[in-house]
C-alpha positions in Angstrom: -6.0 -9.9 12.9 -5.6 -7.3 10.1 -4.4 -7.7 6.5 -2.4 -5.1 5.0 -2.0 -5.3 1.2 0.6 -3.3 -0.8 -0.4 -3.0 -4.5 2.2 -3.4 -7.2 3.3 -5.6 -10.1 5.6 -8.7 -9.5 9.0 -8.8 -11.2 12.2 -6.9 -10.9 11.4 -4.8 -13.9 8.6 -3.1 -12.0 10.4 -2.8 -8.7 11.1 1.0 -8.8 7.8 2.0 -10.7 5.7 4.5 -9.0 2.8 2.1 -9.3 4.7 -0.3 -7.0 5.0 2.1 -4.1 2.5 0.0 -2.1 4.9 -3.0 -2.4 7.7 -0.8 -1.3 5.7 0.4 1.8 4.8 -3.1 3.0 8.4 -4.3 2.6 9.6 -1.4 4.8 7.0 -2.1 7.4 8.0 -5.8 7.4 11.6 -4.9 7.8 11.1 -2.2 10.5 8.8 -4.4 12.6 10.7 -7.6 12.3 8.1 -9.6 10.5 8.6 -13.3 9.7 10.0 -14.8 6.5 8.2 -14.3 3.2 5.9 -17.2 2.2 3.9 -17.9 -0.9 0.3 -17.9 -0.2 -3.1 -16.4 -1.5 -1.7 -15.9 -5.0 1.0 -13.7 -3.5 3.7 -13.3 -0.9 2.9 -12.9 2.7 4.7 -12.1 5.9 3.2 -12.4 9.4 4.1 -10.2 12.4 3.0 -7.8 15.0 2.7 -4.0 15.0 2.3 -3.0 18.6 -0.3 -5.3 20.0 -1.9 -6.1 16.7 -1.2 -9.2 14.5 -0.8 -8.2 10.9 -0.5 -10.2 7.7 1.3 -8.3 5.0 0.2 -9.4 1.5 1.8 -8.5 -1.8 -0.5 -10.0 -4.5 1.6 -11.8 -7.4 -1.5 -11.5 -9.6 -0.5 -8.3 -11.3 -2.4 -5.1 -10.5 -5.5 -5.8 -12.5 -6.2 -9.0 -10.5 -5.2 -7.8 -7.0 -8.7 -8.3 -5.6 -8.5 -12.1 -6.2 -5.5 -12.5 -3.8 -7.0 -10.1 -1.2 -10.4 -11.8 -1.2 -8.6 -15.2 -0.8 -6.7 -14.1 2.3 -9.8 -12.5 3.9 -11.8 -15.7 3.3 -9.1 -17.9 4.6 -9.0 -15.9 7.9 -12.8 -15.4 8.0 -12.3 -11.6 8.1 -14.5 -8.8 6.9 -13.5 -6.0 4.8 -12.9 -3.8 8.0 -9.8 -5.9 8.7 -8.4 -4.8 5.3 -5.9 -1.9 4.6 -4.7 -1.3 1.1 -1.5 0.7 0.5 -1.4 2.1 -3.1 -0.1 4.8 -5.4 -2.4 7.9 -5.8 -2.2 10.2 -8.9 -4.3 12.9 -7.3 -2.1 13.4 -4.3 1.1 15.4 -4.4 4.2 13.3 -4.5 5.2 11.8 -1.1 2.0 13.0 0.6 0.3 10.1 2.6 -3.5 10.1 3.4 -5.6 7.3 5.0 -9.3 6.8 4.8 -12.0 4.2 4.6 -13.8 4.0 1.3 -13.7 6.5 -1.6 -13.5 6.3 -5.4 -11.3 4.2 -7.5 -9.7 7.2 -9.5 -9.0 4.8 -12.5 -6.7 2.6 -10.3 -7.0 -1.0 -11.7 -5.8 -2.5 -8.4 -8.5 -0.6 -6.4 -11.0 -1.6 -9.1 -10.2 -5.2 -8.8 -10.5 -5.2 -4.9 -13.8 -3.2 -5.2 -15.2 -5.8 -7.6 -14.3 -8.6 -5.1 -15.1 -6.9 -1.8 -16.9 -3.6 -2.4 -15.6 -0.2 -1.8 -15.6 0.1 2.1 -12.0 -0.9 2.9 -9.3 1.4 4.3 -6.8 2.8 2.0 -3.5 4.3 2.6 -3.0 6.7 -0.4 0.7 7.4 -1.3 1.0 10.4 -3.5 2.8 10.1 -6.8 1.6 13.4 -8.3 -0.1 13.9 -11.8 2.2 14.4 -14.7 -0.1 17.3 -15.9 -1.9 15.7 -18.9 -3.8 12.5 -19.2 -1.7 11.3 -22.2 1.3 11.2 -19.9 -0.3 9.3 -17.0 0.7 5.7 -18.1 4.3 6.6 -18.6 4.4 8.4 -15.2 2.7 5.6 -13.2 4.7 2.9 -14.9 7.9 4.9 -14.8 10.7 4.6 -12.2 11.2 7.1 -9.5 13.9 9.5 -10.6 17.3 9.7 -8.8 16.4 13.1 -7.5 13.3 11.7 -5.8 15.1 8.9 -3.9 15.8 10.8 -0.7 12.0 11.9 -0.4 10.9 8.4 -1.3 13.1 6.9 1.4 12.0 9.4 4.0 8.3 8.9 3.2 8.6 5.1 3.4 10.5 5.2 6.6 7.8 7.6 8.1 5.1 5.1 7.1 6.9 2.3 8.7 7.7 4.2 11.8 4.3 5.3 12.4 2.5 2.1 11.3 1.5 1.5 14.9 -1.1 4.3 14.6 -2.6 2.5 11.7 -2.8 -0.8 13.5 -4.6 0.9 16.3 -7.1 2.4 13.9 -6.0 6.0 14.4 -5.7 7.2 10.8 -5.7 11.0 11.8 -2.7 10.4 14.1 -0.9 8.2 11.6 -1.2 11.0 8.9 -0.1 13.7 11.3 2.9 11.7 12.6 3.9 10.9 9.1 4.0 14.5 8.1 5.9 15.5 11.3 8.5 12.8 10.5 8.9 14.0 6.9 9.6 17.5 8.0 12.5 16.5 10.3 
C-alpha cells in the first residue's frame, strides 16, 4: 500500500490558493481513478482506491500546513508502513509555474508542510513538486503562495492537474522519470 498526501490548508477560503495545489492534485487523482468516498481519518480526509495494480490511500491533512506531519505520521503508523511508502504532492516556489518534478528526499525550501513531515519522519520521502513560480522578491512570497490562481492561469492549471492524474500510474509503479516525461508530453498536446 502507498500513501499519497496532498498538502494544503482546509477550508473553502483556501481552495484556490497556490499553496493548496497538492490538495487539488489528489482530488483530481481520486476522481480520475474512481477512488472511494471521502472519510475522516488520521486528522484529515482519506480516500482509498487503486492506481493500476497498486493500492493507494490519498490523504489531505486537515491540520493546516504547519502540522501536516502529524496526520501523515499517524497514517503511516496505522498501516505499519515506512517512509518509502509515502508520496507528498506540494507547491514549489523554486519551480516554474505548472512544471512537475518528482524525487526522493531533498531540502525543505522554507515549506512549512514539508518541514512538519520532516520533523515527524525525516527527509527521505518522495515528493511531487508542483511549480508555482517565484514572485521575484522575498517580500512578495507570502502573498503569492497564499494568493489564488489568476483567471489567466486556469487552463494551464487544469491541464497540469489532468496530466498528473492521467500519468499517476507511473508514480504508483515507482517510475518517477517516466511520470515526469509523460506529464510534460501531455501538457504539450
